[in-house]
VEXFI-296051 format. One line per 5 residues: number of its first residue (from 1); their letters; for each residue x, y, z of N, C-alpha, C, O. Coordinates in steps of 0.1 Angstrom, whole numbers. Example, Ala and Ser with C-alpha at 12.3 -4.5 7.8 and 13.67 -1.06 7.14 Angstrom:
! residues 2
1 = as = 132 -57 78 123 -45 78 132 -33 78 142 -33 85  128 -22 71 137 -11 71 129 0 79 134 11 80
! end
This chain:
! residues 75
1 = xxxxx = -107 -18 12 -94 -23 12 -85 -13 4 -89 -8 -6  -73 -10 10 -64 -1 4 -51 -9 0 -47 -18 8  -45 -6 -11 -32 -11 -15 -23 1 -13 -25 11 -19  -12 -1 -5 -3 9 -2 11 6 -8 16 -5 -6  15 15 -17 28 13 -24 40 20 -17 38 31 -11
6 = xxxxx = 51 14 -17 64 20 -12 74 19 -23 76 9 -29  80 31 -25 91 32 -36 103 38 -29 102 49 -24  114 31 -30 127 36 -25 126 40 -10 131 50 -5  118 32 -2 117 34 12 107 45 16 106 48 28  100 51 7 90 61 10 77 58 4 76 51 -7
11 = xxxxx = 66 64 10 53 62 4 50 74 -5 49 85 0  48 71 -18 45 82 -27 31 88 -25 22 81 -20  29 101 -27 17 107 -25 7 104 -36 11 101 -47  -6 106 -33 -16 105 -43 -18 91 -49 -16 81 -43  -23 90 -62 -26 78 -69 -13 69 -70 -15 57 -72
16 = xxxxx = -2 74 -70 11 66 -72 14 58 -59 22 49 -60  7 61 -48 10 54 -36 -1 47 -29 1 38 -21  -13 50 -33 -25 44 -27 -35 40 -37 -38 48 -46  -41 28 -36 -51 24 -46 -62 18 -37 -60 9 -29  -74 22 -39 -86 17 -32 -92 6 -41 -94 8 -53
21 = xxxxx = -96 -5 -35 -102 -17 -42 -113 -23 -34 -113 -22 -21  -122 -29 -40 -133 -36 -34 -131 -51 -34 -139 -59 -28  -120 -56 -41 -117 -70 -41 -114 -75 -27 -107 -69 -19  -118 -88 -25 -115 -94 -12 -108 -107 -14 -101 -112 -5  -109 -113 -26 -102 -126 -29 -87 -123 -30 -83 -114 -36
26 = xxxxx = -80 -132 -23 -65 -130 -23 -59 -131 -36 -49 -123 -39  -63 -139 -45 -57 -140 -59 -59 -127 -66 -51 -123 -74  -71 -121 -65 -74 -108 -72 -66 -97 -66 -61 -88 -73  -64 -97 -52 -56 -86 -46 -41 -88 -50 -35 -77 -53  -36 -100 -51 -22 -102 -56 -21 -97 -70 -11 -91 -73
31 = xxxxx = -30 -101 -79 -30 -97 -93 -30 -81 -94 -22 -76 -101  -39 -75 -87 -40 -60 -87 -28 -54 -81 -23 -44 -87  -22 -59 -71 -10 -54 -65 1 -54 -74 9 -45 -75  3 -65 -82 13 -67 -91 12 -56 -103 22 -50 -107  0 -54 -107 -2 -44 -118 0 -30 -113 6 -22 -120
36 = xxxxx = -4 -27 -100 -2 -14 -94 13 -12 -92 18 -1 -95  21 -22 -88 35 -20 -86 42 -18 -100 51 -9 -101  38 -25 -110 44 -23 -123 40 -9 -129 49 -3 -135  28 -5 -127 23 8 -133 31 20 -127 34 29 -134  34 20 -114 41 31 -108 55 28 -103 61 35 -96
41 = xxxxx = 61 16 -108 75 12 -105 77 12 -89 87 17 -84  68 5 -82 68 4 -68 77 -8 -64 77 -18 -71  84 -6 -53 92 -17 -48 85 -27 -39 87 -39 -39  75 -22 -32 67 -30 -23 52 -26 -23 49 -14 -26  43 -35 -22 28 -32 -21 22 -40 -10 24 -52 -9
46 = xxxxx = 15 -33 -1 9 -40 11 -6 -37 10 -11 -27 4  -14 -46 17 -28 -43 18 -31 -38 32 -25 -42 42  -41 -28 33 -45 -22 45 -60 -22 46 -66 -17 37  -65 -28 56 -80 -29 58 -86 -16 60 -96 -12 54  -81 -9 70 -87 4 74 -77 15 74 -65 12 76
51 = xxxxx = -81 27 72 -72 38 71 -76 49 82 -82 59 78  -73 46 94 -77 55 105 -70 68 105 -60 70 98  -75 78 112 -70 92 112 -55 92 117 -48 100 112  -52 83 126 -38 83 132 -28 81 121 -16 86 122  -31 73 110 -22 71 99 -20 84 91 -9 86 86
56 = xxxxx = -30 92 90 -29 104 83 -20 114 90 -14 123 84  -19 113 103 -11 122 111 3 118 113 11 126 118  7 107 108 21 102 108 29 108 97 24 112 87  42 110 100 51 114 89 54 102 80 50 91 84  61 104 69 62 94 59 70 82 64 66 70 62
61 = xxxxx = 81 84 72 88 72 77 81 64 87 82 52 88  73 71 96 65 64 106 54 56 99 51 44 103  48 62 88 38 55 81 43 42 74 37 31 75  55 43 68 61 32 61 64 21 71 62 9 69  70 25 83 73 15 93 60 8 98 60 -4 100
66 = xxxxx = 50 15 100 37 10 105 31 0 94 27 -11 98  32 4 82 26 -5 71 35 -18 70 29 -29 69  48 -17 71 57 -28 70 54 -38 81 55 -50 80  52 -33 93 50 -41 105 36 -48 105 35 -59 110  26 -41 101 12 -45 104 4 -49 92 -8 -53 94
71 = xxxxx = 9 -48 80 0 -51 68 6 -63 61 18 -66 62  -3 -69 53 1 -80 45 8 -76 32 3 -67 24  20 -81 29 27 -78 17 23 -86 5 22 -99 6  21 -80 -6 18 -87 -19 29 -86 -29 31 -96 -36  37 -76 -29 48 -74 -38 61 -71 -31 71 -69 -36
! end
C-alpha cells in the first residue's frame, strides 16, 4: 500500500510525496496519513493499492488527477 501526498496541487518527489506501508487496517492508515501530512505539510493524502508502470509514465498533473479520481482520500 502506498500513501500519496499532494501539496499545492502537485505531487512532491521522493519521500516527501510517497510513503510505503504494510498497514491494512483503516484506522492505522488514517493515523499514518495524518502524521505523513503533518510531517511534510501536505494538503491531501490518498491511499494507492498498486503502483503500475503507467503511473510512472504520467506527468505530474496527470498523476495528481488520476490519484484524486481513483484513490481513497485520508487527509
